[in-house]
VEXDREN-2710 file (C-alpha; in Angstrom, 1 decimal):
% VEXDREN-2710
k/r/px/py/pz
1/MET/0.0/0.0/0.0
2/LYS/1.2/3.4/-0.8
3/TYR/0.7/6.5/1.2
4/LEU/-0.2/10.1/0.0
5/ASN/-2.6/8.8/-2.6
6/ARG/-4.6/11.1/-4.7
7/VAL/-7.8/10.0/-6.5
8/MET/-7.8/11.4/-10.1
9/GLU/-11.1/10.0/-11.2
10/VAL/-14.3/8.8/-9.5
11/ARG/-17.4/7.4/-11.1
12/TRP/-20.7/6.3/-9.6
13/LEU/-21.5/2.8/-10.8
14/GLY/-25.0/2.4/-9.4
15/GLY/-26.2/1.5/-5.9
16/TYR/-23.4/2.2/-3.5
17/ARG/-20.5/1.2/-5.8
18/ILE/-17.9/3.6/-7.2
19/LYS/-14.8/3.2/-9.4
20/ALA/-11.8/5.1/-8.3
21/VAL/-8.6/5.7/-10.3
22/PHE/-5.5/6.9/-8.4
23/ALA/-2.7/9.2/-9.6
24/ASP/-0.4/6.2/-10.1
25/GLY/-2.9/4.5/-12.4
26/TYR/-4.2/1.9/-10.0
27/GLY/-8.0/1.7/-10.2
28/ALA/-10.6/-0.4/-8.6
29/GLU/-14.4/-0.7/-8.1
30/ILE/-15.5/-0.8/-4.5
31/ASP/-18.9/-1.3/-2.8
32/LEU/-19.3/1.3/-0.1
33/SER/-22.6/0.0/1.2
34/PRO/-21.2/-0.8/4.6
35/LEU/-20.9/3.0/5.2
36/VAL/-24.6/3.2/4.4
37/LYS/-25.7/0.2/6.4
38/PHE/-23.7/1.2/9.5
39/PRO/-23.3/5.0/9.5
40/ARG/-20.9/6.2/12.2
41/GLY/-22.4/9.6/12.5
42/PRO/-24.5/12.3/11.0
43/MET/-22.1/13.0/8.1
44/GLU/-22.5/9.4/6.8
45/GLU/-26.3/9.2/7.3
46/PRO/-27.2/11.1/4.0
47/LEU/-25.2/8.6/2.0
48/SER/-28.0/6.1/2.6
49/ASN/-30.1/8.1/0.1
50/GLU/-28.9/6.7/-3.3
51/ALA/-29.9/10.0/-5.0
52/PHE/-27.5/11.8/-2.7
53/PHE/-24.8/9.0/-2.9
54/LYS/-24.6/9.3/-6.7
55/LYS/-23.5/13.0/-6.3
56/VAL/-20.0/11.7/-5.5
57/PHE/-17.3/14.0/-6.8
58/LEU/-13.5/14.7/-6.5
59/ASP/-12.4/17.3/-4.0
60/GLY/-8.6/17.9/-3.9
61/GLY/-7.8/14.3/-4.6
62/SER/-10.4/12.9/-2.2
63/VAL/-13.8/11.3/-2.9
64/ALA/-16.4/13.6/-1.5
65/TRP/-20.1/14.3/-1.3
66/PRO/-22.1/17.6/-1.2
67/ASN/-22.4/17.6/2.7
68/THR/-18.6/17.8/2.9
69/TYR/-18.2/14.2/3.9
70/ASP/-15.1/12.7/2.3
71/ILE/-13.0/9.6/2.4
72/CYS/-9.2/9.8/2.9
73/PRO/-7.5/8.7/-0.3
74/ASP/-5.2/6.3/1.7
75/VAL/-8.1/4.7/3.4
76/LEU/-10.0/4.3/0.1
77/ARG/-6.9/2.8/-1.5
78/TYR/-6.6/0.3/1.3
79/TRP/-10.2/-0.7/0.9
80/CYS/-9.8/-1.0/-2.9
81/GLU/-6.7/-3.2/-2.4
82/ILE/-8.5/-5.6/0.0
83/GLY/-11.7/-5.5/-2.0
84/HIS/-14.1/-4.3/0.7
85/VAL/-14.8/-1.7/3.4
86/CYS/-13.2/-3.1/6.6
87/SER/-13.7/-2.5/10.3
88/GLN/-12.0/0.4/12.1
89/GLU/-9.8/-2.1/14.0
90/GLU/-8.5/-3.6/10.8
91/LEU/-7.9/-0.2/9.4
92/ASP/-6.0/0.8/12.5
93/ALA/-3.9/-2.3/12.3
94/ALA/-3.2/-1.7/8.6
95/PHE/-1.9/1.8/9.2
96/SER/0.2/0.8/12.2
97/GLU/3.8/0.2/11.3
98/GLN/4.0/-2.7/13.8
99/THR/1.3/-4.8/12.1
100/PRO/1.7/-5.2/8.4
101/THR/-1.3/-6.8/6.6
102/GLU/-1.6/-8.8/3.5
103/ALA/-3.0/-5.9/1.6
104/MET/0.1/-3.9/2.3
105/VAL/2.1/-6.2/0.1
106/LEU/-0.3/-6.5/-2.8
107/ASN/1.2/-5.5/-6.2
108/ASP/-0.3/-2.4/-7.8
109/LYS/-2.5/-3.2/-10.7
110/LYS/-3.9/-1.0/-13.4
111/ILE/-7.5/-1.4/-14.7
112/SER/-9.2/0.4/-17.5
END
């Protein structure tokens, strides 16, 4: 996993899925429905409305929505590499230097 990622392209794919392409060419589709099913606060609650969710856009290299909610590009990259939104505990472990995870050693891949 690389740090200091920037998302260069984001596209809504329907439902709660997006496609993100990063500055290094790595791209992936990710289902963000866990954010909708288990919102962690008032900023995530509007995402449950699909009409609102599909208003996803880029804001300074981050994926964002009109209510100013955004996803850290490094977190999004990690989720894309492992193929799903993970728990906060797994995320904390992945970003801890003492606990490398399998996703941290994945090879970058380019998709079109």
